[in-house]
mmCIF entry with sequence, helices, sheets and N, C-alpha, C, O atoms, coordinates in Angstrom:
data_MODEL
# 
_entry.id   MODEL 
# 
_entity.id                         1 
_entity.type                       polymer 
_entity.pdbx_number_of_molecules   1 
# 
_entity_poly.entity_id                      1 
_entity_poly.type                           'polypeptide(L)' 
_entity_poly.nstd_linkage                   no 
_entity_poly.nstd_monomer                   no 
_entity_poly.pdbx_seq_one_letter_code       
;(UNK)(UNK)(UNK)(UNK)(UNK)(UNK)(UNK)(UNK)(UNK)(UNK)(UNK)(UNK)(UNK)(UNK)(UNK)(UNK)
(UNK)(UNK)(UNK)(UNK)(UNK)(UNK)(UNK)(UNK)(UNK)(UNK)(UNK)(UNK)(UNK)(UNK)(UNK)(UNK)
(UNK)(UNK)(UNK)(UNK)(UNK)(UNK)(UNK)(UNK)(UNK)(UNK)(UNK)(UNK)(UNK)(UNK)(UNK)(UNK)
(UNK)(UNK)(UNK)(UNK)(UNK)(UNK)(UNK)(UNK)
;
_entity_poly.pdbx_seq_one_letter_code_can   XXXXXXXXXXXXXXXXXXXXXXXXXXXXXXXXXXXXXXXXXXXXXXXXXXXXXXXX 
_entity_poly.pdbx_strand_id                 A 
# 
loop_
_entity_poly_seq.entity_id 
_entity_poly_seq.num 
_entity_poly_seq.mon_id 
_entity_poly_seq.hetero 
1 1  UNK n 
1 2  UNK n 
1 3  UNK n 
1 4  UNK n 
1 5  UNK n 
1 6  UNK n 
1 7  UNK n 
1 8  UNK n 
1 9  UNK n 
1 10 UNK n 
1 11 UNK n 
1 12 UNK n 
1 13 UNK n 
1 14 UNK n 
1 15 UNK n 
1 16 UNK n 
1 17 UNK n 
1 18 UNK n 
1 19 UNK n 
1 20 UNK n 
1 21 UNK n 
1 22 UNK n 
1 23 UNK n 
1 24 UNK n 
1 25 UNK n 
1 26 UNK n 
1 27 UNK n 
1 28 UNK n 
1 29 UNK n 
1 30 UNK n 
1 31 UNK n 
1 32 UNK n 
1 33 UNK n 
1 34 UNK n 
1 35 UNK n 
1 36 UNK n 
1 37 UNK n 
1 38 UNK n 
1 39 UNK n 
1 40 UNK n 
1 41 UNK n 
1 42 UNK n 
1 43 UNK n 
1 44 UNK n 
1 45 UNK n 
1 46 UNK n 
1 47 UNK n 
1 48 UNK n 
1 49 UNK n 
1 50 UNK n 
1 51 UNK n 
1 52 UNK n 
1 53 UNK n 
1 54 UNK n 
1 55 UNK n 
1 56 UNK n 
# 
_struct_asym.id          A 
_struct_asym.entity_id   1 
# 
_struct_conf.conf_type_id            HELX_P 
_struct_conf.id                      HELX_P1 
_struct_conf.pdbx_PDB_helix_id       AA1 
_struct_conf.beg_label_comp_id       UNK 
_struct_conf.beg_label_asym_id       A 
_struct_conf.beg_label_seq_id        33 
_struct_conf.pdbx_beg_PDB_ins_code   ? 
_struct_conf.end_label_comp_id       UNK 
_struct_conf.end_label_asym_id       A 
_struct_conf.end_label_seq_id        55 
_struct_conf.pdbx_end_PDB_ins_code   ? 
_struct_conf.beg_auth_comp_id        UNK 
_struct_conf.beg_auth_asym_id        A 
_struct_conf.beg_auth_seq_id         33 
_struct_conf.end_auth_comp_id        UNK 
_struct_conf.end_auth_asym_id        A 
_struct_conf.end_auth_seq_id         55 
_struct_conf.pdbx_PDB_helix_class    1 
_struct_conf.details                 ? 
_struct_conf.pdbx_PDB_helix_length   23 
# 
_struct_conf_type.id          HELX_P 
_struct_conf_type.criteria    ? 
_struct_conf_type.reference   ? 
# 
loop_
_atom_site.group_PDB 
_atom_site.id 
_atom_site.type_symbol 
_atom_site.label_atom_id 
_atom_site.label_alt_id 
_atom_site.label_comp_id 
_atom_site.label_asym_id 
_atom_site.label_entity_id 
_atom_site.label_seq_id 
_atom_site.pdbx_PDB_ins_code 
_atom_site.Cartn_x 
_atom_site.Cartn_y 
_atom_site.Cartn_z 
_atom_site.occupancy 
_atom_site.B_iso_or_equiv 
_atom_site.pdbx_formal_charge 
_atom_site.auth_seq_id 
_atom_site.auth_comp_id 
_atom_site.auth_asym_id 
_atom_site.auth_atom_id 
_atom_site.pdbx_PDB_model_num 
ATOM 1   N N  . UNK A 1 1  ? 8.837   6.668   24.195 1.00 0.00 ? 1  UNK A N  1 
ATOM 2   C CA . UNK A 1 1  ? 9.074   6.575   22.782 1.00 0.00 ? 1  UNK A CA 1 
ATOM 3   C C  . UNK A 1 1  ? 10.531  6.714   22.538 1.00 0.00 ? 1  UNK A C  1 
ATOM 4   O O  . UNK A 1 1  ? 11.215  7.480   23.216 1.00 0.00 ? 1  UNK A O  1 
ATOM 5   N N  . UNK A 1 2  ? 11.004  6.004   21.604 1.00 0.00 ? 2  UNK A N  1 
ATOM 6   C CA . UNK A 1 2  ? 12.385  6.050   21.405 1.00 0.00 ? 2  UNK A CA 1 
ATOM 7   C C  . UNK A 1 2  ? 12.758  6.528   19.903 1.00 0.00 ? 2  UNK A C  1 
ATOM 8   O O  . UNK A 1 2  ? 11.960  7.088   19.151 1.00 0.00 ? 2  UNK A O  1 
ATOM 9   N N  . UNK A 1 3  ? 14.035  6.232   19.605 1.00 0.00 ? 3  UNK A N  1 
ATOM 10  C CA . UNK A 1 3  ? 14.447  6.752   18.259 1.00 0.00 ? 3  UNK A CA 1 
ATOM 11  C C  . UNK A 1 3  ? 14.694  5.701   17.281 1.00 0.00 ? 3  UNK A C  1 
ATOM 12  O O  . UNK A 1 3  ? 15.298  5.902   16.228 1.00 0.00 ? 3  UNK A O  1 
ATOM 13  N N  . UNK A 1 4  ? 14.164  4.449   17.684 1.00 0.00 ? 4  UNK A N  1 
ATOM 14  C CA . UNK A 1 4  ? 14.313  3.247   16.733 1.00 0.00 ? 4  UNK A CA 1 
ATOM 15  C C  . UNK A 1 4  ? 15.597  2.473   17.060 1.00 0.00 ? 4  UNK A C  1 
ATOM 16  O O  . UNK A 1 4  ? 15.823  1.424   16.458 1.00 0.00 ? 4  UNK A O  1 
ATOM 17  N N  . UNK A 1 5  ? 16.359  2.889   17.886 1.00 0.00 ? 5  UNK A N  1 
ATOM 18  C CA . UNK A 1 5  ? 17.582  2.209   18.158 1.00 0.00 ? 5  UNK A CA 1 
ATOM 19  C C  . UNK A 1 5  ? 17.702  1.651   19.640 1.00 0.00 ? 5  UNK A C  1 
ATOM 20  O O  . UNK A 1 5  ? 18.609  0.889   19.974 1.00 0.00 ? 5  UNK A O  1 
ATOM 21  N N  . UNK A 1 6  ? 16.753  2.076   20.457 1.00 0.00 ? 6  UNK A N  1 
ATOM 22  C CA . UNK A 1 6  ? 16.841  1.834   21.876 1.00 0.00 ? 6  UNK A CA 1 
ATOM 23  C C  . UNK A 1 6  ? 16.637  0.475   22.284 1.00 0.00 ? 6  UNK A C  1 
ATOM 24  O O  . UNK A 1 6  ? 17.237  0.125   23.301 1.00 0.00 ? 6  UNK A O  1 
ATOM 25  N N  . UNK A 1 7  ? 15.882  -0.397  21.674 1.00 0.00 ? 7  UNK A N  1 
ATOM 26  C CA . UNK A 1 7  ? 15.517  -1.701  22.078 1.00 0.00 ? 7  UNK A CA 1 
ATOM 27  C C  . UNK A 1 7  ? 15.064  -2.414  20.935 1.00 0.00 ? 7  UNK A C  1 
ATOM 28  O O  . UNK A 1 7  ? 14.279  -1.828  20.189 1.00 0.00 ? 7  UNK A O  1 
ATOM 29  N N  . UNK A 1 8  ? 15.434  -3.626  20.652 1.00 0.00 ? 8  UNK A N  1 
ATOM 30  C CA . UNK A 1 8  ? 14.984  -4.562  19.672 1.00 0.00 ? 8  UNK A CA 1 
ATOM 31  C C  . UNK A 1 8  ? 14.594  -5.832  20.335 1.00 0.00 ? 8  UNK A C  1 
ATOM 32  O O  . UNK A 1 8  ? 15.295  -6.319  21.223 1.00 0.00 ? 8  UNK A O  1 
ATOM 33  N N  . UNK A 1 9  ? 13.479  -6.385  19.921 1.00 0.00 ? 9  UNK A N  1 
ATOM 34  C CA . UNK A 1 9  ? 13.105  -7.716  20.379 1.00 0.00 ? 9  UNK A CA 1 
ATOM 35  C C  . UNK A 1 9  ? 14.112  -8.837  19.870 1.00 0.00 ? 9  UNK A C  1 
ATOM 36  O O  . UNK A 1 9  ? 14.910  -8.573  18.971 1.00 0.00 ? 9  UNK A O  1 
ATOM 37  N N  . UNK A 1 10 ? 14.070  -9.832  20.340 1.00 0.00 ? 10 UNK A N  1 
ATOM 38  C CA . UNK A 1 10 ? 14.928  -10.926 19.807 1.00 0.00 ? 10 UNK A CA 1 
ATOM 39  C C  . UNK A 1 10 ? 14.543  -11.361 18.315 1.00 0.00 ? 10 UNK A C  1 
ATOM 40  O O  . UNK A 1 10 ? 15.376  -11.818 17.531 1.00 0.00 ? 10 UNK A O  1 
ATOM 41  N N  . UNK A 1 11 ? 13.357  -11.194 18.045 1.00 0.00 ? 11 UNK A N  1 
ATOM 42  C CA . UNK A 1 11 ? 13.023  -11.546 16.680 1.00 0.00 ? 11 UNK A CA 1 
ATOM 43  C C  . UNK A 1 11 ? 13.252  -10.333 15.717 1.00 0.00 ? 11 UNK A C  1 
ATOM 44  O O  . UNK A 1 11 ? 12.831  -10.445 14.565 1.00 0.00 ? 11 UNK A O  1 
ATOM 45  N N  . UNK A 1 12 ? 13.825  -9.298  16.060 1.00 0.00 ? 12 UNK A N  1 
ATOM 46  C CA . UNK A 1 12 ? 14.254  -8.087  15.223 1.00 0.00 ? 12 UNK A CA 1 
ATOM 47  C C  . UNK A 1 12 ? 13.233  -6.951  15.139 1.00 0.00 ? 12 UNK A C  1 
ATOM 48  O O  . UNK A 1 12 ? 13.412  -5.940  14.460 1.00 0.00 ? 12 UNK A O  1 
ATOM 49  N N  . UNK A 1 13 ? 12.083  -7.211  15.927 1.00 0.00 ? 13 UNK A N  1 
ATOM 50  C CA . UNK A 1 13 ? 11.140  -6.043  15.926 1.00 0.00 ? 13 UNK A CA 1 
ATOM 51  C C  . UNK A 1 13 ? 11.602  -4.943  16.672 1.00 0.00 ? 13 UNK A C  1 
ATOM 52  O O  . UNK A 1 13 ? 12.200  -5.144  17.729 1.00 0.00 ? 13 UNK A O  1 
ATOM 53  N N  . UNK A 1 14 ? 11.376  -3.667  16.201 1.00 0.00 ? 14 UNK A N  1 
ATOM 54  C CA . UNK A 1 14 ? 11.723  -2.404  16.841 1.00 0.00 ? 14 UNK A CA 1 
ATOM 55  C C  . UNK A 1 14 ? 10.617  -2.126  17.818 1.00 0.00 ? 14 UNK A C  1 
ATOM 56  O O  . UNK A 1 14 ? 9.531   -1.798  17.340 1.00 0.00 ? 14 UNK A O  1 
ATOM 57  N N  . UNK A 1 15 ? 10.745  -2.213  19.117 1.00 0.00 ? 15 UNK A N  1 
ATOM 58  C CA . UNK A 1 15 ? 9.589   -1.926  20.052 1.00 0.00 ? 15 UNK A CA 1 
ATOM 59  C C  . UNK A 1 15 ? 9.666   -0.547  20.637 1.00 0.00 ? 15 UNK A C  1 
ATOM 60  O O  . UNK A 1 15 ? 8.763   -0.143  21.370 1.00 0.00 ? 15 UNK A O  1 
ATOM 61  N N  . UNK A 1 16 ? 10.730  0.206   20.336 1.00 0.00 ? 16 UNK A N  1 
ATOM 62  C CA . UNK A 1 16 ? 10.872  1.540   20.913 1.00 0.00 ? 16 UNK A CA 1 
ATOM 63  C C  . UNK A 1 16 ? 9.716   2.552   20.650 1.00 0.00 ? 16 UNK A C  1 
ATOM 64  O O  . UNK A 1 16 ? 9.484   3.502   21.397 1.00 0.00 ? 16 UNK A O  1 
ATOM 65  N N  . UNK A 1 17 ? 8.998   2.256   19.500 1.00 0.00 ? 17 UNK A N  1 
ATOM 66  C CA . UNK A 1 17 ? 7.818   3.174   19.161 1.00 0.00 ? 17 UNK A CA 1 
ATOM 67  C C  . UNK A 1 17 ? 6.565   2.494   19.476 1.00 0.00 ? 17 UNK A C  1 
ATOM 68  O O  . UNK A 1 17 ? 5.494   3.030   19.189 1.00 0.00 ? 17 UNK A O  1 
ATOM 69  N N  . UNK A 1 18 ? 6.621   1.305   20.069 1.00 0.00 ? 18 UNK A N  1 
ATOM 70  C CA . UNK A 1 18 ? 5.337   0.531   20.237 1.00 0.00 ? 18 UNK A CA 1 
ATOM 71  C C  . UNK A 1 18 ? 4.521   1.101   21.428 1.00 0.00 ? 18 UNK A C  1 
ATOM 72  O O  . UNK A 1 18 ? 5.040   1.309   22.525 1.00 0.00 ? 18 UNK A O  1 
ATOM 73  N N  . UNK A 1 19 ? 3.207   1.345   21.151 1.00 0.00 ? 19 UNK A N  1 
ATOM 74  C CA . UNK A 1 19 ? 2.334   2.055   21.992 1.00 0.00 ? 19 UNK A CA 1 
ATOM 75  C C  . UNK A 1 19 ? 1.276   1.005   22.504 1.00 0.00 ? 19 UNK A C  1 
ATOM 76  O O  . UNK A 1 19 ? 0.425   1.364   23.318 1.00 0.00 ? 19 UNK A O  1 
ATOM 77  N N  . UNK A 1 20 ? 1.320   -0.247  22.050 1.00 0.00 ? 20 UNK A N  1 
ATOM 78  C CA . UNK A 1 20 ? 0.302   -1.343  22.487 1.00 0.00 ? 20 UNK A CA 1 
ATOM 79  C C  . UNK A 1 20 ? -0.244  -2.049  21.293 1.00 0.00 ? 20 UNK A C  1 
ATOM 80  O O  . UNK A 1 20 ? 0.380   -2.035  20.232 1.00 0.00 ? 20 UNK A O  1 
ATOM 81  N N  . UNK A 1 21 ? -1.351  -2.647  21.421 1.00 0.00 ? 21 UNK A N  1 
ATOM 82  C CA . UNK A 1 21 ? -1.886  -3.511  20.429 1.00 0.00 ? 21 UNK A CA 1 
ATOM 83  C C  . UNK A 1 21 ? -2.673  -2.682  19.396 1.00 0.00 ? 21 UNK A C  1 
ATOM 84  O O  . UNK A 1 21 ? -3.382  -1.738  19.748 1.00 0.00 ? 21 UNK A O  1 
ATOM 85  N N  . UNK A 1 22 ? -2.530  -3.059  18.114 1.00 0.00 ? 22 UNK A N  1 
ATOM 86  C CA . UNK A 1 22 ? -3.235  -2.356  17.014 1.00 0.00 ? 22 UNK A CA 1 
ATOM 87  C C  . UNK A 1 22 ? -4.254  -3.387  16.473 1.00 0.00 ? 22 UNK A C  1 
ATOM 88  O O  . UNK A 1 22 ? -3.898  -4.425  15.915 1.00 0.00 ? 22 UNK A O  1 
ATOM 89  N N  . UNK A 1 23 ? -5.500  -3.047  16.666 1.00 0.00 ? 23 UNK A N  1 
ATOM 90  C CA . UNK A 1 23 ? -6.560  -4.086  16.302 1.00 0.00 ? 23 UNK A CA 1 
ATOM 91  C C  . UNK A 1 23 ? -6.385  -5.363  16.875 1.00 0.00 ? 23 UNK A C  1 
ATOM 92  O O  . UNK A 1 23 ? -6.640  -6.366  16.209 1.00 0.00 ? 23 UNK A O  1 
ATOM 93  N N  . UNK A 1 24 ? -5.979  -5.438  18.033 1.00 0.00 ? 24 UNK A N  1 
ATOM 94  C CA . UNK A 1 24 ? -5.876  -6.700  18.850 1.00 0.00 ? 24 UNK A CA 1 
ATOM 95  C C  . UNK A 1 24 ? -4.607  -7.529  18.473 1.00 0.00 ? 24 UNK A C  1 
ATOM 96  O O  . UNK A 1 24 ? -4.417  -8.651  18.943 1.00 0.00 ? 24 UNK A O  1 
ATOM 97  N N  . UNK A 1 25 ? -3.757  -6.930  17.612 1.00 0.00 ? 25 UNK A N  1 
ATOM 98  C CA . UNK A 1 25 ? -2.518  -7.514  17.193 1.00 0.00 ? 25 UNK A CA 1 
ATOM 99  C C  . UNK A 1 25 ? -1.240  -6.863  17.611 1.00 0.00 ? 25 UNK A C  1 
ATOM 100 O O  . UNK A 1 25 ? -1.234  -5.632  17.595 1.00 0.00 ? 25 UNK A O  1 
ATOM 101 N N  . UNK A 1 26 ? -0.194  -7.469  17.970 1.00 0.00 ? 26 UNK A N  1 
ATOM 102 C CA . UNK A 1 26 ? 1.094   -6.954  18.222 1.00 0.00 ? 26 UNK A CA 1 
ATOM 103 C C  . UNK A 1 26 ? 1.821   -6.665  16.946 1.00 0.00 ? 26 UNK A C  1 
ATOM 104 O O  . UNK A 1 26 ? 2.675   -7.441  16.518 1.00 0.00 ? 26 UNK A O  1 
ATOM 105 N N  . UNK A 1 27 ? 1.497   -5.577  16.344 1.00 0.00 ? 27 UNK A N  1 
ATOM 106 C CA . UNK A 1 27 ? 2.190   -5.208  15.045 1.00 0.00 ? 27 UNK A CA 1 
ATOM 107 C C  . UNK A 1 27 ? 2.461   -3.838  14.916 1.00 0.00 ? 27 UNK A C  1 
ATOM 108 O O  . UNK A 1 27 ? 1.760   -3.071  15.576 1.00 0.00 ? 27 UNK A O  1 
ATOM 109 N N  . UNK A 1 28 ? 3.347   -3.379  14.189 1.00 0.00 ? 28 UNK A N  1 
ATOM 110 C CA . UNK A 1 28 ? 3.591   -1.997  13.782 1.00 0.00 ? 28 UNK A CA 1 
ATOM 111 C C  . UNK A 1 28 ? 3.325   -1.779  12.291 1.00 0.00 ? 28 UNK A C  1 
ATOM 112 O O  . UNK A 1 28 ? 4.068   -2.334  11.481 1.00 0.00 ? 28 UNK A O  1 
ATOM 113 N N  . UNK A 1 29 ? 2.385   -1.062  11.902 1.00 0.00 ? 29 UNK A N  1 
ATOM 114 C CA . UNK A 1 29 ? 1.946   -0.941  10.522 1.00 0.00 ? 29 UNK A CA 1 
ATOM 115 C C  . UNK A 1 29 ? 3.025   -0.068  9.731  1.00 0.00 ? 29 UNK A C  1 
ATOM 116 O O  . UNK A 1 29 ? 3.655   0.841   10.272 1.00 0.00 ? 29 UNK A O  1 
ATOM 117 N N  . UNK A 1 30 ? 3.167   -0.427  8.434  1.00 0.00 ? 30 UNK A N  1 
ATOM 118 C CA . UNK A 1 30 ? 3.998   0.234   7.505  1.00 0.00 ? 30 UNK A CA 1 
ATOM 119 C C  . UNK A 1 30 ? 3.142   1.277   6.843  1.00 0.00 ? 30 UNK A C  1 
ATOM 120 O O  . UNK A 1 30 ? 2.263   0.938   6.051  1.00 0.00 ? 30 UNK A O  1 
ATOM 121 N N  . UNK A 1 31 ? 3.394   2.654   7.168  1.00 0.00 ? 31 UNK A N  1 
ATOM 122 C CA . UNK A 1 31 ? 2.743   3.688   6.461  1.00 0.00 ? 31 UNK A CA 1 
ATOM 123 C C  . UNK A 1 31 ? 3.373   4.122   5.184  1.00 0.00 ? 31 UNK A C  1 
ATOM 124 O O  . UNK A 1 31 ? 4.599   4.199   5.095  1.00 0.00 ? 31 UNK A O  1 
ATOM 125 N N  . UNK A 1 32 ? 2.567   4.412   4.177  1.00 0.00 ? 32 UNK A N  1 
ATOM 126 C CA . UNK A 1 32 ? 3.024   4.855   2.950  1.00 0.00 ? 32 UNK A CA 1 
ATOM 127 C C  . UNK A 1 32 ? 3.334   6.363   3.122  1.00 0.00 ? 32 UNK A C  1 
ATOM 128 O O  . UNK A 1 32 ? 2.853   6.983   4.070  1.00 0.00 ? 32 UNK A O  1 
ATOM 129 N N  . UNK A 1 33 ? 4.141   6.955   2.204  1.00 0.00 ? 33 UNK A N  1 
ATOM 130 C CA . UNK A 1 33 ? 4.348   8.389   2.091  1.00 0.00 ? 33 UNK A CA 1 
ATOM 131 C C  . UNK A 1 33 ? 2.952   9.158   2.035  1.00 0.00 ? 33 UNK A C  1 
ATOM 132 O O  . UNK A 1 33 ? 2.773   10.220  2.631  1.00 0.00 ? 33 UNK A O  1 
ATOM 133 N N  . UNK A 1 34 ? 2.137   8.626   1.389  1.00 0.00 ? 34 UNK A N  1 
ATOM 134 C CA . UNK A 1 34 ? 0.696   9.276   1.184  1.00 0.00 ? 34 UNK A CA 1 
ATOM 135 C C  . UNK A 1 34 ? 0.017   9.263   2.526  1.00 0.00 ? 34 UNK A C  1 
ATOM 136 O O  . UNK A 1 34 ? -0.618  10.273  2.829  1.00 0.00 ? 34 UNK A O  1 
ATOM 137 N N  . UNK A 1 35 ? 0.064   8.257   3.370  1.00 0.00 ? 35 UNK A N  1 
ATOM 138 C CA . UNK A 1 35 ? -0.540  8.150   4.597  1.00 0.00 ? 35 UNK A CA 1 
ATOM 139 C C  . UNK A 1 35 ? 0.114   9.347   5.591  1.00 0.00 ? 35 UNK A C  1 
ATOM 140 O O  . UNK A 1 35 ? -0.564  10.058  6.333  1.00 0.00 ? 35 UNK A O  1 
ATOM 141 N N  . UNK A 1 36 ? 1.380   9.403   5.464  1.00 0.00 ? 36 UNK A N  1 
ATOM 142 C CA . UNK A 1 36 ? 2.165   10.390  6.305  1.00 0.00 ? 36 UNK A CA 1 
ATOM 143 C C  . UNK A 1 36 ? 1.723   11.785  5.871  1.00 0.00 ? 36 UNK A C  1 
ATOM 144 O O  . UNK A 1 36 ? 1.312   12.616  6.681  1.00 0.00 ? 36 UNK A O  1 
ATOM 145 N N  . UNK A 1 37 ? 1.824   12.008  4.557  1.00 0.00 ? 37 UNK A N  1 
ATOM 146 C CA . UNK A 1 37 ? 1.325   13.284  3.946  1.00 0.00 ? 37 UNK A CA 1 
ATOM 147 C C  . UNK A 1 37 ? 0.047   13.728  4.347  1.00 0.00 ? 37 UNK A C  1 
ATOM 148 O O  . UNK A 1 37 ? -0.106  14.891  4.721  1.00 0.00 ? 37 UNK A O  1 
ATOM 149 N N  . UNK A 1 38 ? -0.982  12.840  4.303  1.00 0.00 ? 38 UNK A N  1 
ATOM 150 C CA . UNK A 1 38 ? -2.302  13.040  4.757  1.00 0.00 ? 38 UNK A CA 1 
ATOM 151 C C  . UNK A 1 38 ? -2.480  13.421  6.198  1.00 0.00 ? 38 UNK A C  1 
ATOM 152 O O  . UNK A 1 38 ? -3.298  14.283  6.521  1.00 0.00 ? 38 UNK A O  1 
ATOM 153 N N  . UNK A 1 39 ? -1.673  12.745  7.131  1.00 0.00 ? 39 UNK A N  1 
ATOM 154 C CA . UNK A 1 39 ? -1.786  13.004  8.460  1.00 0.00 ? 39 UNK A CA 1 
ATOM 155 C C  . UNK A 1 39 ? -1.201  14.327  8.767  1.00 0.00 ? 39 UNK A C  1 
ATOM 156 O O  . UNK A 1 39 ? -1.725  15.054  9.611  1.00 0.00 ? 39 UNK A O  1 
ATOM 157 N N  . UNK A 1 40 ? -0.049  14.699  8.065  1.00 0.00 ? 40 UNK A N  1 
ATOM 158 C CA . UNK A 1 40 ? 0.601   15.923  8.474  1.00 0.00 ? 40 UNK A CA 1 
ATOM 159 C C  . UNK A 1 40 ? -0.252  17.146  7.915  1.00 0.00 ? 40 UNK A C  1 
ATOM 160 O O  . UNK A 1 40 ? -0.305  18.205  8.540  1.00 0.00 ? 40 UNK A O  1 
ATOM 161 N N  . UNK A 1 41 ? -0.890  16.958  6.753  1.00 0.00 ? 41 UNK A N  1 
ATOM 162 C CA . UNK A 1 41 ? -1.801  18.044  6.214  1.00 0.00 ? 41 UNK A CA 1 
ATOM 163 C C  . UNK A 1 41 ? -2.920  18.150  7.138  1.00 0.00 ? 41 UNK A C  1 
ATOM 164 O O  . UNK A 1 41 ? -3.354  19.293  7.279  1.00 0.00 ? 41 UNK A O  1 
ATOM 165 N N  . UNK A 1 42 ? -3.534  17.148  7.854  1.00 0.00 ? 42 UNK A N  1 
ATOM 166 C CA . UNK A 1 42 ? -4.632  17.277  8.712  1.00 0.00 ? 42 UNK A CA 1 
ATOM 167 C C  . UNK A 1 42 ? -4.178  17.915  10.016 1.00 0.00 ? 42 UNK A C  1 
ATOM 168 O O  . UNK A 1 42 ? -4.904  18.714  10.607 1.00 0.00 ? 42 UNK A O  1 
ATOM 169 N N  . UNK A 1 43 ? -3.019  17.575  10.450 1.00 0.00 ? 43 UNK A N  1 
ATOM 170 C CA . UNK A 1 43 ? -2.376  18.142  11.683 1.00 0.00 ? 43 UNK A CA 1 
ATOM 171 C C  . UNK A 1 43 ? -2.192  19.659  11.480 1.00 0.00 ? 43 UNK A C  1 
ATOM 172 O O  . UNK A 1 43 ? -2.527  20.500  12.315 1.00 0.00 ? 43 UNK A O  1 
ATOM 173 N N  . UNK A 1 44 ? -1.624  19.926  10.282 1.00 0.00 ? 44 UNK A N  1 
ATOM 174 C CA . UNK A 1 44 ? -1.293  21.407  10.038 1.00 0.00 ? 44 UNK A CA 1 
ATOM 175 C C  . UNK A 1 44 ? -2.578  22.182  9.864  1.00 0.00 ? 44 UNK A C  1 
ATOM 176 O O  . UNK A 1 44 ? -2.551  23.358  10.229 1.00 0.00 ? 44 UNK A O  1 
ATOM 177 N N  . UNK A 1 45 ? -3.683  21.706  9.369  1.00 0.00 ? 45 UNK A N  1 
ATOM 178 C CA . UNK A 1 45 ? -4.965  22.385  9.217  1.00 0.00 ? 45 UNK A CA 1 
ATOM 179 C C  . UNK A 1 45 ? -5.560  22.559  10.652 1.00 0.00 ? 45 UNK A C  1 
ATOM 180 O O  . UNK A 1 45 ? -6.176  23.579  10.962 1.00 0.00 ? 45 UNK A O  1 
ATOM 181 N N  . UNK A 1 46 ? -5.358  21.564  11.478 1.00 0.00 ? 46 UNK A N  1 
ATOM 182 C CA . UNK A 1 46 ? -5.838  21.621  12.830 1.00 0.00 ? 46 UNK A CA 1 
ATOM 183 C C  . UNK A 1 46 ? -5.114  22.789  13.639 1.00 0.00 ? 46 UNK A C  1 
ATOM 184 O O  . UNK A 1 46 ? -5.740  23.554  14.373 1.00 0.00 ? 46 UNK A O  1 
ATOM 185 N N  . UNK A 1 47 ? -3.840  22.850  13.452 1.00 0.00 ? 47 UNK A N  1 
ATOM 186 C CA . UNK A 1 47 ? -3.053  23.920  14.142 1.00 0.00 ? 47 UNK A CA 1 
ATOM 187 C C  . UNK A 1 47 ? -3.436  25.265  13.596 1.00 0.00 ? 47 UNK A C  1 
ATOM 188 O O  . UNK A 1 47 ? -3.560  26.198  14.390 1.00 0.00 ? 47 UNK A O  1 
ATOM 189 N N  . UNK A 1 48 ? -3.629  25.445  12.345 1.00 0.00 ? 48 UNK A N  1 
ATOM 190 C CA . UNK A 1 48 ? -4.037  26.767  11.834 1.00 0.00 ? 48 UNK A CA 1 
ATOM 191 C C  . UNK A 1 48 ? -5.403  27.063  12.330 1.00 0.00 ? 48 UNK A C  1 
ATOM 192 O O  . UNK A 1 48 ? -5.675  28.237  12.579 1.00 0.00 ? 48 UNK A O  1 
ATOM 193 N N  . UNK A 1 49 ? -6.302  26.131  12.504 1.00 0.00 ? 49 UNK A N  1 
ATOM 194 C CA . UNK A 1 49 ? -7.656  26.435  13.043 1.00 0.00 ? 49 UNK A CA 1 
ATOM 195 C C  . UNK A 1 49 ? -7.600  26.854  14.526 1.00 0.00 ? 49 UNK A C  1 
ATOM 196 O O  . UNK A 1 49 ? -8.313  27.737  15.001 1.00 0.00 ? 49 UNK A O  1 
ATOM 197 N N  . UNK A 1 50 ? -6.707  26.156  15.200 1.00 0.00 ? 50 UNK A N  1 
ATOM 198 C CA . UNK A 1 50 ? -6.525  26.410  16.696 1.00 0.00 ? 50 UNK A CA 1 
ATOM 199 C C  . UNK A 1 50 ? -5.900  27.755  16.817 1.00 0.00 ? 50 UNK A C  1 
ATOM 200 O O  . UNK A 1 50 ? -6.262  28.511  17.719 1.00 0.00 ? 50 UNK A O  1 
ATOM 201 N N  . UNK A 1 51 ? -5.037  28.078  16.013 1.00 0.00 ? 51 UNK A N  1 
ATOM 202 C CA . UNK A 1 51 ? -4.316  29.396  16.167 1.00 0.00 ? 51 UNK A CA 1 
ATOM 203 C C  . UNK A 1 51 ? -5.296  30.506  15.916 1.00 0.00 ? 51 UNK A C  1 
ATOM 204 O O  . UNK A 1 51 ? -5.318  31.518  16.617 1.00 0.00 ? 51 UNK A O  1 
ATOM 205 N N  . UNK A 1 52 ? -6.215  30.272  14.767 1.00 0.00 ? 52 UNK A N  1 
ATOM 206 C CA . UNK A 1 52 ? -7.321  31.324  14.513 1.00 0.00 ? 52 UNK A CA 1 
ATOM 207 C C  . UNK A 1 52 ? -8.136  31.442  15.732 1.00 0.00 ? 52 UNK A C  1 
ATOM 208 O O  . UNK A 1 52 ? -8.409  32.566  16.152 1.00 0.00 ? 52 UNK A O  1 
ATOM 209 N N  . UNK A 1 53 ? -8.567  30.343  16.365 1.00 0.00 ? 53 UNK A N  1 
ATOM 210 C CA . UNK A 1 53 ? -9.397  30.334  17.554 1.00 0.00 ? 53 UNK A CA 1 
ATOM 211 C C  . UNK A 1 53 ? -8.878  31.077  18.641 1.00 0.00 ? 53 UNK A C  1 
ATOM 212 O O  . UNK A 1 53 ? -9.578  31.903  19.226 1.00 0.00 ? 53 UNK A O  1 
ATOM 213 N N  . UNK A 1 54 ? -7.548  30.816  18.997 1.00 0.00 ? 54 UNK A N  1 
ATOM 214 C CA . UNK A 1 54 ? -6.900  31.386  20.054 1.00 0.00 ? 54 UNK A CA 1 
ATOM 215 C C  . UNK A 1 54 ? -6.672  32.845  19.869 1.00 0.00 ? 54 UNK A C  1 
ATOM 216 O O  . UNK A 1 54 ? -6.701  33.603  20.839 1.00 0.00 ? 54 UNK A O  1 
ATOM 217 N N  . UNK A 1 55 ? -6.455  33.248  18.706 1.00 0.00 ? 55 UNK A N  1 
ATOM 218 C CA . UNK A 1 55 ? -6.211  34.706  18.361 1.00 0.00 ? 55 UNK A CA 1 
ATOM 219 C C  . UNK A 1 55 ? -7.465  35.531  18.238 1.00 0.00 ? 55 UNK A C  1 
ATOM 220 O O  . UNK A 1 55 ? -7.423  36.759  18.168 1.00 0.00 ? 55 UNK A O  1 
ATOM 221 N N  . UNK A 1 56 ? -8.628  34.803  18.213 1.00 0.00 ? 56 UNK A N  1 
ATOM 222 C CA . UNK A 1 56 ? -9.896  35.464  18.139 1.00 0.00 ? 56 UNK A CA 1 
ATOM 223 C C  . UNK A 1 56 ? -10.248 35.914  16.752 1.00 0.00 ? 56 UNK A C  1 
ATOM 224 O O  . UNK A 1 56 ? -11.312 36.497  16.544 1.00 0.00 ? 56 UNK A O  1 
# 
């Protein structure tokens, strides 16, 4: 994974974050701020539950 500046395709696509095909297409989705917020809140919730589990 890169920082967005490591490699650019000749057509201008940034492939440094590319992990493969998405739904059978070579594309990188544009995430909205709400998508990112939802993901981060779910991740944070997971970490809190994991912490509770690990601490008994």
